[in-house]
mmCIF file as gemmi writes it, N, C-alpha and C atoms, coordinates in Angstrom:
data_model
loop_
_atom_site.group_PDB
_atom_site.id
_atom_site.type_symbol
_atom_site.label_atom_id
_atom_site.label_alt_id
_atom_site.label_comp_id
_atom_site.label_asym_id
_atom_site.label_entity_id
_atom_site.label_seq_id
_atom_site.pdbx_PDB_ins_code
_atom_site.Cartn_x
_atom_site.Cartn_y
_atom_site.Cartn_z
_atom_site.occupancy
_atom_site.B_iso_or_equiv
_atom_site.pdbx_formal_charge
_atom_site.auth_seq_id
_atom_site.auth_asym_id
_atom_site.pdbx_PDB_model_num
ATOM 1 N N . MET Axp A 1 ? 108.417 82.133 105.676 1 0 ? 1 A 1
ATOM 2 C CA . MET Axp A 1 ? 108.663 81.295 106.525 1 0 ? 1 A 1
ATOM 3 C C . MET Axp A 1 ? 110.445 80.723 106.326 1 0 ? 1 A 1
ATOM 4 N N . ILE Axp A 2 ? 111.099 80.491 107.32 1 0 ? 2 A 1
ATOM 5 C CA . ILE Axp A 2 ? 112.583 80.409 107.348 1 0 ? 2 A 1
ATOM 6 C C . ILE Axp A 2 ? 112.895 79.178 107.304 1 0 ? 2 A 1
ATOM 7 N N . ARG Axp A 3 ? 113.582 78.43 106.235 1 0 ? 3 A 1
ATOM 8 C CA . ARG Axp A 3 ? 113.786 77.172 106.019 1 0 ? 3 A 1
ATOM 9 C C . ARG Axp A 3 ? 115.354 76.954 106.937 1 0 ? 3 A 1
ATOM 10 N N . ASP Axp A 4 ? 115.425 75.548 107.294 1 0 ? 4 A 1
ATOM 11 C CA . ASP Axp A 4 ? 116.825 75.13 107.759 1 0 ? 4 A 1
ATOM 12 C C . ASP Axp A 4 ? 117.372 74.52 106.702 1 0 ? 4 A 1
ATOM 13 N N . ASN Axp A 5 ? 118.54 75.258 106.276 1 0 ? 5 A 1
ATOM 14 C CA . ASN Axp A 5 ? 119.453 74.49 105.354 1 0 ? 5 A 1
ATOM 15 C C . ASN Axp A 5 ? 120.281 73.213 105.751 1 0 ? 5 A 1
ATOM 16 N N . ILE Axp A 6 ? 120.049 72.672 106.981 1 0 ? 6 A 1
ATOM 17 C CA . ILE Axp A 6 ? 120.668 71.512 107.37 1 0 ? 6 A 1
ATOM 18 C C . ILE Axp A 6 ? 119.907 70.405 107.303 1 0 ? 6 A 1
ATOM 19 N N . SER Axp A 7 ? 119.908 69.48 106.351 1 0 ? 7 A 1
ATOM 20 C CA . SER Axp A 7 ? 119.173 68.352 106.463 1 0 ? 7 A 1
ATOM 21 C C . SER Axp A 7 ? 119.474 67.19 107.26 1 0 ? 7 A 1
ATOM 22 N N . THR Axp A 8 ? 118.423 66.402 107.45 1 0 ? 8 A 1
ATOM 23 C CA . THR Axp A 8 ? 118.577 65.277 108.376 1 0 ? 8 A 1
ATOM 24 C C . THR Axp A 8 ? 119.349 64.016 107.755 1 0 ? 8 A 1
ATOM 25 N N . THR Axp A 9 ? 120.116 63.392 108.44 1 0 ? 9 A 1
ATOM 26 C CA . THR Axp A 9 ? 120.929 62.324 107.834 1 0 ? 9 A 1
ATOM 27 C C . THR Axp A 9 ? 120.094 61.028 108.339 1 0 ? 9 A 1
ATOM 28 N N . SER Axp A 10 ? 119.836 60.14 107.546 1 0 ? 10 A 1
ATOM 29 C CA . SER Axp A 10 ? 119.237 58.867 108.234 1 0 ? 10 A 1
ATOM 30 C C . SER Axp A 10 ? 120.381 57.891 108.02 1 0 ? 10 A 1
ATOM 31 N N . LEU Axp A 11 ? 120.315 56.926 109.164 1 0 ? 11 A 1
ATOM 32 C CA . LEU Axp A 11 ? 121.359 56.157 109.298 1 0 ? 11 A 1
ATOM 33 C C . LEU Axp A 11 ? 120.376 54.666 109.537 1 0 ? 11 A 1
ATOM 34 N N . ILE Axp A 12 ? 120.791 53.601 109.019 1 0 ? 12 A 1
ATOM 35 C CA . ILE Axp A 12 ? 120.291 52.283 109.091 1 0 ? 12 A 1
ATOM 36 C C . ILE Axp A 12 ? 121.674 51.369 109.701 1 0 ? 12 A 1
ATOM 37 N N . LEU Axp A 13 ? 121.366 50.625 110.819 1 0 ? 13 A 1
ATOM 38 C CA . LEU Axp A 13 ? 122.513 49.89 111.044 1 0 ? 13 A 1
ATOM 39 C C . LEU Axp A 13 ? 122.105 48.762 111.271 1 0 ? 13 A 1
ATOM 40 N N . VAL Axp A 14 ? 122.783 47.73 110.625 1 0 ? 14 A 1
ATOM 41 C CA . VAL Axp A 14 ? 122.218 46.215 110.785 1 0 ? 14 A 1
ATOM 42 C C . VAL Axp A 14 ? 123.334 45.396 111.371 1 0 ? 14 A 1
ATOM 43 N N . THR Axp A 15 ? 122.737 44.605 112.629 1 0 ? 15 A 1
ATOM 44 C CA . THR Axp A 15 ? 123.787 44.064 113.838 1 0 ? 15 A 1
ATOM 45 C C . THR Axp A 15 ? 123.244 42.783 113.658 1 0 ? 15 A 1
ATOM 46 N N . ARG Axp A 16 ? 124.118 41.964 114.734 1 0 ? 16 A 1
ATOM 47 C CA . ARG Axp A 16 ? 123.536 40.65 115.355 1 0 ? 16 A 1
ATOM 48 C C . ARG Axp A 16 ? 124.28 40.617 116.537 1 0 ? 16 A 1
ATOM 49 N N . ASP Axp A 17 ? 123.71 39.931 117.728 1 0 ? 17 A 1
ATOM 50 C CA . ASP Axp A 17 ? 123.761 39.928 118.807 1 0 ? 17 A 1
ATOM 51 C C . ASP Axp A 17 ? 125.429 39.324 119.196 1 0 ? 17 A 1
ATOM 52 N N . ASP Axp A 18 ? 125.925 38.625 118.598 1 0 ? 18 A 1
ATOM 53 C CA . ASP Axp A 18 ? 127.284 37.908 118.858 1 0 ? 18 A 1
ATOM 54 C C . ASP Axp A 18 ? 128.151 38.597 118.023 1 0 ? 18 A 1
ATOM 55 N N . CYS Axp A 19 ? 128.266 39.893 117.685 1 0 ? 19 A 1
ATOM 56 C CA . CYS Axp A 19 ? 129.066 40.59 117.006 1 0 ? 19 A 1
ATOM 57 C C . CYS Axp A 19 ? 129.972 41.846 117.727 1 0 ? 19 A 1
ATOM 58 N N . ARG Axp A 20 ? 131.281 41.796 117.944 1 0 ? 20 A 1
ATOM 59 C CA . ARG Axp A 20 ? 132.105 42.679 118.683 1 0 ? 20 A 1
ATOM 60 C C . ARG Axp A 20 ? 132.277 44.04 117.974 1 0 ? 20 A 1
ATOM 61 N N . ASP Axp A 21 ? 132.364 43.796 116.611 1 0 ? 21 A 1
ATOM 62 C CA . ASP Axp A 21 ? 132.43 44.906 115.928 1 0 ? 21 A 1
ATOM 63 C C . ASP Axp A 21 ? 131.078 45.814 115.902 1 0 ? 21 A 1
ATOM 64 N N . CYS Axp A 22 ? 130.013 44.936 116.071 1 0 ? 22 A 1
ATOM 65 C CA . CYS Axp A 22 ? 128.829 45.684 115.789 1 0 ? 22 A 1
ATOM 66 C C . CYS Axp A 22 ? 128.841 46.687 117.24 1 0 ? 22 A 1
ATOM 67 N N . LEU Axp A 23 ? 129.113 46.27 118.57 1 0 ? 23 A 1
ATOM 68 C CA . LEU Axp A 23 ? 129.316 46.807 119.754 1 0 ? 23 A 1
ATOM 69 C C . LEU Axp A 23 ? 129.921 48.097 119.675 1 0 ? 23 A 1
ATOM 70 N N . ASN Axp A 24 ? 131.478 47.906 118.891 1 0 ? 24 A 1
ATOM 71 C CA . ASN Axp A 24 ? 132.071 48.897 118.895 1 0 ? 24 A 1
ATOM 72 C C . ASN Axp A 24 ? 131.663 50.138 117.665 1 0 ? 24 A 1
ATOM 73 N N . ILE Axp A 25 ? 130.981 49.743 116.915 1 0 ? 25 A 1
ATOM 74 C CA . ILE Axp A 25 ? 130.089 50.899 115.913 1 0 ? 25 A 1
ATOM 75 C C . ILE Axp A 25 ? 129.164 51.425 116.79 1 0 ? 25 A 1
ATOM 76 N N . LYS Axp A 26 ? 128.077 50.692 117.582 1 0 ? 26 A 1
ATOM 77 C CA . LYS Axp A 26 ? 127.098 51.33 118.22 1 0 ? 26 A 1
ATOM 78 C C . LYS Axp A 26 ? 127.828 52.378 119.161 1 0 ? 26 A 1
ATOM 79 N N . LEU Axp A 27 ? 128.954 52.187 119.776 1 0 ? 27 A 1
ATOM 80 C CA . LEU Axp A 27 ? 129.63 53.019 120.823 1 0 ? 27 A 1
ATOM 81 C C . LEU Axp A 27 ? 129.883 54.198 119.965 1 0 ? 27 A 1
ATOM 82 N N . LYS Axp A 28 ? 130.684 54.132 118.959 1 0 ? 28 A 1
ATOM 83 C CA . LYS Axp A 28 ? 131.245 55.135 117.945 1 0 ? 28 A 1
ATOM 84 C C . LYS Axp A 28 ? 129.796 55.912 117.638 1 0 ? 28 A 1
ATOM 85 N N . LEU Axp A 29 ? 128.757 55.373 117.189 1 0 ? 29 A 1
ATOM 86 C CA . LEU Axp A 29 ? 127.572 56.133 116.747 1 0 ? 29 A 1
ATOM 87 C C . LEU Axp A 29 ? 126.977 56.878 117.753 1 0 ? 29 A 1
ATOM 88 N N . LYS Axp A 30 ? 126.77 56.369 118.858 1 0 ? 30 A 1
ATOM 89 C CA . LYS Axp A 30 ? 126.262 57.014 120.135 1 0 ? 30 A 1
ATOM 90 C C . LYS Axp A 30 ? 127.151 58.248 120.356 1 0 ? 30 A 1
ATOM 91 N N . ASN Axp A 31 ? 128.157 58.267 120.322 1 0 ? 31 A 1
ATOM 92 C CA . ASN Axp A 31 ? 129.131 59.531 120.545 1 0 ? 31 A 1
ATOM 93 C C . ASN Axp A 31 ? 128.626 60.429 119.444 1 0 ? 31 A 1
ATOM 94 N N . ILE Axp A 32 ? 128.692 60.162 118.145 1 0 ? 32 A 1
ATOM 95 C CA . ILE Axp A 32 ? 128.507 61.119 116.916 1 0 ? 32 A 1
ATOM 96 C C . ILE Axp A 32 ? 126.999 61.53 116.976 1 0 ? 32 A 1
ATOM 97 N N . LEU Axp A 33 ? 126.22 60.804 117.7 1 0 ? 33 A 1
ATOM 98 C CA . LEU Axp A 33 ? 124.462 61.208 117.381 1 0 ? 33 A 1
ATOM 99 C C . LEU Axp A 33 ? 124.687 62.361 118.665 1 0 ? 33 A 1
ATOM 100 N N . SER Axp A 34 ? 125.434 62.069 119.762 1 0 ? 34 A 1
ATOM 101 C CA . SER Axp A 34 ? 125.124 63.15 120.695 1 0 ? 34 A 1
ATOM 102 C C . SER Axp A 34 ? 125.408 64.56 120.461 1 0 ? 34 A 1
ATOM 103 N N . MET Axp A 35 ? 126.525 64.361 119.289 1 0 ? 35 A 1
ATOM 104 C CA . MET Axp A 35 ? 126.846 65.716 119.238 1 0 ? 35 A 1
ATOM 105 C C . MET Axp A 35 ? 126.351 66.321 117.672 1 0 ? 35 A 1
ATOM 106 N N . ASN Axp A 36 ? 124.979 65.746 117.401 1 0 ? 36 A 1
ATOM 107 C CA . ASN Axp A 36 ? 124.549 65.995 116.271 1 0 ? 36 A 1
ATOM 108 C C . ASN Axp A 36 ? 123.107 65.789 116.105 1 0 ? 36 A 1
ATOM 109 N N . SER Axp A 37 ? 122.194 66.498 116.139 1 0 ? 37 A 1
ATOM 110 C CA . SER Axp A 37 ? 120.636 66.151 116.139 1 0 ? 37 A 1
ATOM 111 C C . SER Axp A 37 ? 119.867 65.954 115.049 1 0 ? 37 A 1
ATOM 112 N N . LYS Axp A 38 ? 120.83 66.205 114.075 1 0 ? 38 A 1
ATOM 113 C CA . LYS Axp A 38 ? 120.217 66.053 112.599 1 0 ? 38 A 1
ATOM 114 C C . LYS Axp A 38 ? 120.446 64.569 112.077 1 0 ? 38 A 1
ATOM 115 N N . ILE Axp A 39 ? 120.935 63.704 112.924 1 0 ? 39 A 1
ATOM 116 C CA . ILE Axp A 39 ? 121.035 62.511 112.447 1 0 ? 39 A 1
ATOM 117 C C . ILE Axp A 39 ? 120.101 61.199 113.333 1 0 ? 39 A 1
ATOM 118 N N . LEU Axp A 40 ? 119.559 60.806 112.281 1 0 ? 40 A 1
ATOM 119 C CA . LEU Axp A 40 ? 118.357 59.66 112.794 1 0 ? 40 A 1
ATOM 120 C C . LEU Axp A 40 ? 118.852 58.146 112.567 1 0 ? 40 A 1
ATOM 121 N N . LEU Axp A 41 ? 118.996 57.554 113.635 1 0 ? 41 A 1
ATOM 122 C CA . LEU Axp A 41 ? 119.519 56.086 113.547 1 0 ? 41 A 1
ATOM 123 C C . LEU Axp A 41 ? 118.277 55.187 114.002 1 0 ? 41 A 1
ATOM 124 N N . LYS Axp A 42 ? 118.158 54.31 112.757 1 0 ? 42 A 1
ATOM 125 C CA . LYS Axp A 42 ? 117.455 52.963 113.126 1 0 ? 42 A 1
ATOM 126 C C . LYS Axp A 42 ? 118.619 51.827 113.118 1 0 ? 42 A 1
ATOM 127 N N . GLU Axp A 43 ? 118.133 50.658 113.856 1 0 ? 43 A 1
ATOM 128 C CA . GLU Axp A 43 ? 118.815 49.506 113.994 1 0 ? 43 A 1
ATOM 129 C C . GLU Axp A 43 ? 118.071 48.212 113.727 1 0 ? 43 A 1
ATOM 130 N N . TYR Axp A 44 ? 118.656 47.438 113.127 1 0 ? 44 A 1
ATOM 131 C CA . TYR Axp A 44 ? 117.923 46.166 112.789 1 0 ? 44 A 1
ATOM 132 C C . TYR Axp A 44 ? 118.851 44.974 113.075 1 0 ? 44 A 1
ATOM 133 N N . ASP Axp A 45 ? 118.267 43.934 113.551 1 0 ? 45 A 1
ATOM 134 C CA . ASP Axp A 45 ? 118.978 42.708 113.522 1 0 ? 45 A 1
ATOM 135 C C . ASP Axp A 45 ? 118.855 42.412 112.025 1 0 ? 45 A 1
ATOM 136 N N . ILE Axp A 46 ? 120.217 41.655 111.92 1 0 ? 46 A 1
ATOM 137 C CA . ILE Axp A 46 ? 120.404 41.072 110.465 1 0 ? 46 A 1
ATOM 138 C C . ILE Axp A 46 ? 119.182 40.305 110.136 1 0 ? 46 A 1
ATOM 139 N N . ASN Axp A 47 ? 118.647 39.358 110.542 1 0 ? 47 A 1
ATOM 140 C CA . ASN Axp A 47 ? 117.628 38.684 110.412 1 0 ? 47 A 1
ATOM 141 C C . ASN Axp A 47 ? 116.211 39.094 110.151 1 0 ? 47 A 1
ATOM 142 N N . ASP Axp A 48 ? 116.141 39.98 110.897 1 0 ? 48 A 1
ATOM 143 C CA . ASP Axp A 48 ? 114.897 40.896 110.638 1 0 ? 48 A 1
ATOM 144 C C . ASP Axp A 48 ? 115.005 41.986 109.434 1 0 ? 48 A 1
ATOM 145 N N . PHE Axp A 49 ? 116.206 42.356 109.256 1 0 ? 49 A 1
ATOM 146 C CA . PHE Axp A 49 ? 116.565 43.313 108.128 1 0 ? 49 A 1
ATOM 147 C C . PHE Axp A 49 ? 116.564 42.405 106.881 1 0 ? 49 A 1
ATOM 148 N N . ASN Axp A 50 ? 116.861 41.297 106.567 1 0 ? 50 A 1
ATOM 149 C CA . ASN Axp A 50 ? 116.726 40.445 105.477 1 0 ? 50 A 1
ATOM 150 C C . ASN Axp A 50 ? 115.367 40.05 105.046 1 0 ? 50 A 1
ATOM 151 N N . ASN Axp A 51 ? 114.795 39.967 106.11 1 0 ? 51 A 1
ATOM 152 C CA . ASN Axp A 51 ? 113.293 39.342 106.116 1 0 ? 51 A 1
ATOM 153 C C . ASN Axp A 51 ? 112.529 40.3 105.683 1 0 ? 51 A 1
ATOM 154 N N . MET Axp A 52 ? 112.672 41.887 105.952 1 0 ? 52 A 1
ATOM 155 C CA . MET Axp A 52 ? 112.079 42.938 105.987 1 0 ? 52 A 1
ATOM 156 C C . MET Axp A 52 ? 111.941 43.32 104.139 1 0 ? 52 A 1
ATOM 157 N N . ASN Axp A 53 ? 113.006 42.985 103.611 1 0 ? 53 A 1
ATOM 158 C CA . ASN Axp A 53 ? 113.278 43.566 102.279 1 0 ? 53 A 1
ATOM 159 C C . ASN Axp A 53 ? 113.111 44.825 102.303 1 0 ? 53 A 1
ATOM 160 N N . LEU Axp A 54 ? 113.727 45.606 103.134 1 0 ? 54 A 1
ATOM 161 C CA . LEU Axp A 54 ? 113.596 47.148 103.131 1 0 ? 54 A 1
ATOM 162 C C . LEU Axp A 54 ? 113.795 47.961 102.146 1 0 ? 54 A 1
ATOM 163 N N . PHE Axp A 55 ? 114.768 47.616 101.38 1 0 ? 55 A 1
ATOM 164 C CA . PHE Axp A 55 ? 115.21 48.393 100.094 1 0 ? 55 A 1
ATOM 165 C C . PHE Axp A 55 ? 114.602 47.743 98.529 1 0 ? 55 A 1
ATOM 166 N N . SER Axp A 56 ? 114.99 46.468 98.743 1 0 ? 56 A 1
ATOM 167 C CA . SER Axp A 56 ? 114.542 45.418 97.761 1 0 ? 56 A 1
ATOM 168 C C . SER Axp A 56 ? 115.008 44.144 97.924 1 0 ? 56 A 1
ATOM 169 N N . LYS Axp A 57 ? 114.214 43.167 96.904 1 0 ? 57 A 1
ATOM 170 C CA . LYS Axp A 57 ? 114.729 41.818 97.52 1 0 ? 57 A 1
ATOM 171 C C . LYS Axp A 57 ? 115.975 41.647 97.133 1 0 ? 57 A 1
ATOM 172 N N . GLN Axp A 58 ? 116.885 42.398 96.202 1 0 ? 58 A 1
ATOM 173 C CA . GLN Axp A 58 ? 118.106 42.12 95.888 1 0 ? 58 A 1
ATOM 174 C C . GLN Axp A 58 ? 119.123 42.274 97.206 1 0 ? 58 A 1
ATOM 175 N N . ILE Axp A 59 ? 119.074 43.378 97.948 1 0 ? 59 A 1
ATOM 176 C CA . ILE Axp A 59 ? 119.803 43.416 99.189 1 0 ? 59 A 1
ATOM 177 C C . ILE Axp A 59 ? 119.526 42.702 100.141 1 0 ? 59 A 1
ATOM 178 N N . ARG Axp A 60 ? 120.604 41.838 100.177 1 0 ? 60 A 1
ATOM 179 C CA . ARG Axp A 60 ? 120.594 40.953 101.698 1 0 ? 60 A 1
ATOM 180 C C . ARG Axp A 60 ? 122.118 41.119 102.405 1 0 ? 60 A 1
ATOM 181 N N . ILE Axp A 61 ? 121.986 41.511 103.694 1 0 ? 61 A 1
ATOM 182 C CA . ILE Axp A 61 ? 123.068 41.674 104.4 1 0 ? 61 A 1
ATOM 183 C C . ILE Axp A 61 ? 124.152 40.595 104.717 1 0 ? 61 A 1
ATOM 184 N N . LEU Axp A 62 ? 124.998 40.135 104.473 1 0 ? 62 A 1
ATOM 185 C CA . LEU Axp A 62 ? 125.611 38.879 105.152 1 0 ? 62 A 1
ATOM 186 C C . LEU Axp A 62 ? 126.793 39.124 106.114 1 0 ? 62 A 1
ATOM 187 N N . ILE Axp A 63 ? 127.075 40.345 106.105 1 0 ? 63 A 1
ATOM 188 C CA . ILE Axp A 63 ? 128.224 40.55 107.041 1 0 ? 63 A 1
ATOM 189 C C . ILE Axp A 63 ? 127.897 41.817 107.956 1 0 ? 63 A 1
ATOM 190 N N . THR Axp A 64 ? 128.033 41.645 109.333 1 0 ? 64 A 1
ATOM 191 C CA . THR Axp A 64 ? 127.711 42.834 110.316 1 0 ? 64 A 1
ATOM 192 C C . THR Axp A 64 ? 128.751 43.558 110.96 1 0 ? 64 A 1
ATOM 193 N N . PRO Axp A 65 ? 128.949 44.711 111.255 1 0 ? 65 A 1
ATOM 194 C CA . PRO Axp A 65 ? 127.596 45.475 111.108 1 0 ? 65 A 1
ATOM 195 C C . PRO Axp A 65 ? 127.766 45.97 109.821 1 0 ? 65 A 1
ATOM 196 N N . ALA Axp A 66 ? 126.659 46.603 109.316 1 0 ? 66 A 1
ATOM 197 C CA . ALA Axp A 66 ? 126.214 47.021 107.974 1 0 ? 66 A 1
ATOM 198 C C . ALA Axp A 66 ? 125.921 48.405 108.119 1 0 ? 66 A 1
ATOM 199 N N . LEU Axp A 67 ? 126.335 49.373 107.574 1 0 ? 67 A 1
ATOM 200 C CA . LEU Axp A 67 ? 125.777 50.938 108.04 1 0 ? 67 A 1
ATOM 201 C C . LEU Axp A 67 ? 125.289 51.549 106.347 1 0 ? 67 A 1
ATOM 202 N N . PHE Axp A 68 ? 123.914 51.932 106.583 1 0 ? 68 A 1
ATOM 203 C CA . PHE Axp A 68 ? 123.505 52.564 105.307 1 0 ? 68 A 1
ATOM 204 C C . PHE Axp A 68 ? 123.468 54.189 105.937 1 0 ? 68 A 1
ATOM 205 N N . VAL Axp A 69 ? 123.812 55.094 104.998 1 0 ? 69 A 1
ATOM 206 C CA . VAL Axp A 69 ? 123.802 56.449 105.174 1 0 ? 69 A 1
ATOM 207 C C . VAL Axp A 69 ? 122.858 57.081 104.075 1 0 ? 69 A 1
ATOM 208 N N . ASN Axp A 70 ? 121.486 57.651 104.377 1 0 ? 70 A 1
ATOM 209 C CA . ASN Axp A 70 ? 120.546 57.944 103.545 1 0 ? 70 A 1
ATOM 210 C C . ASN Axp A 70 ? 120.312 56.897 102.418 1 0 ? 70 A 1
ATOM 211 N N . ASN Axp A 71 ? 120.032 55.817 102.931 1 0 ? 71 A 1
ATOM 212 C CA . ASN Axp A 71 ? 119.525 54.532 102.22 1 0 ? 71 A 1
ATOM 213 C C . ASN Axp A 71 ? 120.965 54.082 101.19 1 0 ? 71 A 1
ATOM 214 N N . ARG Axp A 72 ? 121.94 54.318 101.59 1 0 ? 72 A 1
ATOM 215 C CA . ARG Axp A 72 ? 123.204 53.89 100.625 1 0 ? 72 A 1
ATOM 216 C C . ARG Axp A 72 ? 124.306 53.068 101.439 1 0 ? 72 A 1
ATOM 217 N N . LEU Axp A 73 ? 124.178 51.91 101.083 1 0 ? 73 A 1
ATOM 218 C CA . LEU Axp A 73 ? 125.369 51.141 101.804 1 0 ? 73 A 1
ATOM 219 C C . LEU Axp A 73 ? 126.466 51.75 101.713 1 0 ? 73 A 1
ATOM 220 N N . LYS Axp A 74 ? 127.14 52.009 103.094 1 0 ? 74 A 1
ATOM 221 C CA . LYS Axp A 74 ? 128.499 52.616 103.027 1 0 ? 74 A 1
ATOM 222 C C . LYS Axp A 74 ? 129.41 51.932 103.881 1 0 ? 74 A 1
ATOM 223 N N . LEU Axp A 75 ? 129.082 51.012 104.786 1 0 ? 75 A 1
ATOM 224 C CA . LEU Axp A 75 ? 130.177 50.392 105.603 1 0 ? 75 A 1
ATOM 225 C C . LEU Axp A 75 ? 129.784 48.927 105.724 1 0 ? 75 A 1
ATOM 226 N N . TYR Axp A 76 ? 130.845 48.041 105.8 1 0 ? 76 A 1
ATOM 227 C CA . TYR Axp A 76 ? 130.951 46.933 106.385 1 0 ? 76 A 1
ATOM 228 C C . TYR Axp A 76 ? 131.943 46.824 107.333 1 0 ? 76 A 1
ATOM 229 N N . GLY Axp A 77 ? 131.684 46.368 108.56 1 0 ? 77 A 1
ATOM 230 C CA . GLY Axp A 77 ? 132.852 46.131 109.618 1 0 ? 77 A 1
ATOM 231 C C . GLY Axp A 77 ? 132.979 47.177 110.718 1 0 ? 77 A 1
ATOM 232 N N . ASP Axp A 78 ? 133.915 47.371 111.032 1 0 ? 78 A 1
ATOM 233 C CA . ASP Axp A 78 ? 134.446 48.525 112.138 1 0 ? 78 A 1
ATOM 234 C C . ASP Axp A 78 ? 135.128 49.386 111.341 1 0 ? 78 A 1
ATOM 235 N N . MET Axp A 79 ? 135.298 50.547 111.661 1 0 ? 79 A 1
ATOM 236 C CA . MET Axp A 79 ? 136.06 51.784 111.288 1 0 ? 79 A 1
ATOM 237 C C . MET Axp A 79 ? 136.435 52.677 112.255 1 0 ? 79 A 1
ATOM 238 N N . PRO Axp A 80 ? 137.695 53.499 112.379 1 0 ? 80 A 1
ATOM 239 C CA . PRO Axp A 80 ? 137.927 54.503 113.325 1 0 ? 80 A 1
ATOM 240 C C . PRO Axp A 80 ? 136.874 55.852 113.318 1 0 ? 80 A 1
ATOM 241 N N . SER Axp A 81 ? 136.632 56.056 114.577 1 0 ? 81 A 1
ATOM 242 C CA . SER Axp A 81 ? 135.719 57.232 114.893 1 0 ? 81 A 1
ATOM 243 C C . SER Axp A 81 ? 135.661 58.451 113.838 1 0 ? 81 A 1
ATOM 244 N N . GLU Axp A 82 ? 136.932 58.855 113.399 1 0 ? 82 A 1
ATOM 245 C CA . GLU Axp A 82 ? 136.917 60.154 112.361 1 0 ? 82 A 1
ATOM 246 C C . GLU Axp A 82 ? 136.424 59.784 111.176 1 0 ? 82 A 1
ATOM 247 N N . GLN Axp A 83 ? 136.984 58.512 110.8 1 0 ? 83 A 1
ATOM 248 C CA . GLN Axp A 83 ? 136.447 58.177 109.189 1 0 ? 83 A 1
ATOM 249 C C . GLN Axp A 83 ? 134.941 57.936 109.438 1 0 ? 83 A 1
ATOM 250 N N . LEU Axp A 84 ? 134.407 57.153 110.251 1 0 ? 84 A 1
ATOM 251 C CA . LEU Axp A 84 ? 132.867 56.73 110.509 1 0 ? 84 A 1
ATOM 252 C C . LEU Axp A 84 ? 132.121 58.392 110.182 1 0 ? 84 A 1
ATOM 253 N N . GLU Axp A 85 ? 132.661 59.259 111.238 1 0 ? 85 A 1
ATOM 254 C CA . GLU Axp A 85 ? 132.123 60.641 111.126 1 0 ? 85 A 1
ATOM 255 C C . GLU Axp A 85 ? 132.06 61.278 109.38 1 0 ? 85 A 1
ATOM 256 N N . LYS Axp A 86 ? 133.123 61.122 109.105 1 0 ? 86 A 1
ATOM 257 C CA . LYS Axp A 86 ? 133.037 61.663 107.643 1 0 ? 86 A 1
ATOM 258 C C . LYS Axp A 86 ? 132.39 61.045 106.638 1 0 ? 86 A 1
ATOM 259 N N . ILE Axp A 87 ? 132.151 59.443 106.979 1 0 ? 87 A 1
ATOM 260 C CA . ILE Axp A 87 ? 131.309 58.839 106.068 1 0 ? 87 A 1
ATOM 261 C C . ILE Axp A 87 ? 129.734 59.601 106.356 1 0 ? 87 A 1
ATOM 262 N N . ILE Axp A 88 ? 129.364 59.758 107.55 1 0 ? 88 A 1
ATOM 263 C CA . ILE Axp A 88 ? 128.074 59.934 107.886 1 0 ? 88 A 1
ATOM 264 C C . ILE Axp A 88 ? 127.863 61.512 107.343 1 0 ? 88 A 1
ATOM 265 N N . THR Axp A 89 ? 128.689 62.519 107.805 1 0 ? 89 A 1
ATOM 266 C CA . THR Axp A 89 ? 128.352 63.863 107.471 1 0 ? 89 A 1
ATOM 267 C C . THR Axp A 89 ? 128.961 64.209 106.059 1 0 ? 89 A 1
ATOM 268 N N . GLY Axp A 90 ? 129.585 63.39 105.555 1 0 ? 90 A 1
ATOM 269 C CA . GLY Axp A 90 ? 130.113 63.801 103.923 1 0 ? 90 A 1
ATOM 270 C C . GLY Axp A 90 ? 131.364 64.82 104.188 1 0 ? 90 A 1
ATOM 271 N N . ASN Axp A 91 ? 131.726 64.924 105.291 1 0 ? 91 A 1
ATOM 272 C CA . ASN Axp A 91 ? 133.159 65.918 105.452 1 0 ? 91 A 1
ATOM 273 C C . ASN Axp A 91 ? 134.385 65.218 105.315 1 0 ? 91 A 1
């Protein structure tokens, strides 16, 4: 059996409706995802995310957007596309 050496990157984006930076990050992520099929994105509203206790009861998001890469919080707020891609791909 041949194994694919490229692993999947899991992203969790926490947003809210009235957030301009959230819209900016979503557009940038859409572009990044269109070029890489090994990235999976799940988006949650901030209230839903905090109520779900997805990681633990100790993690509550207060600022949006918040981006988790492989279950690690990597970003609060907006950032240039090139830097965002580096955070996601690790390059």
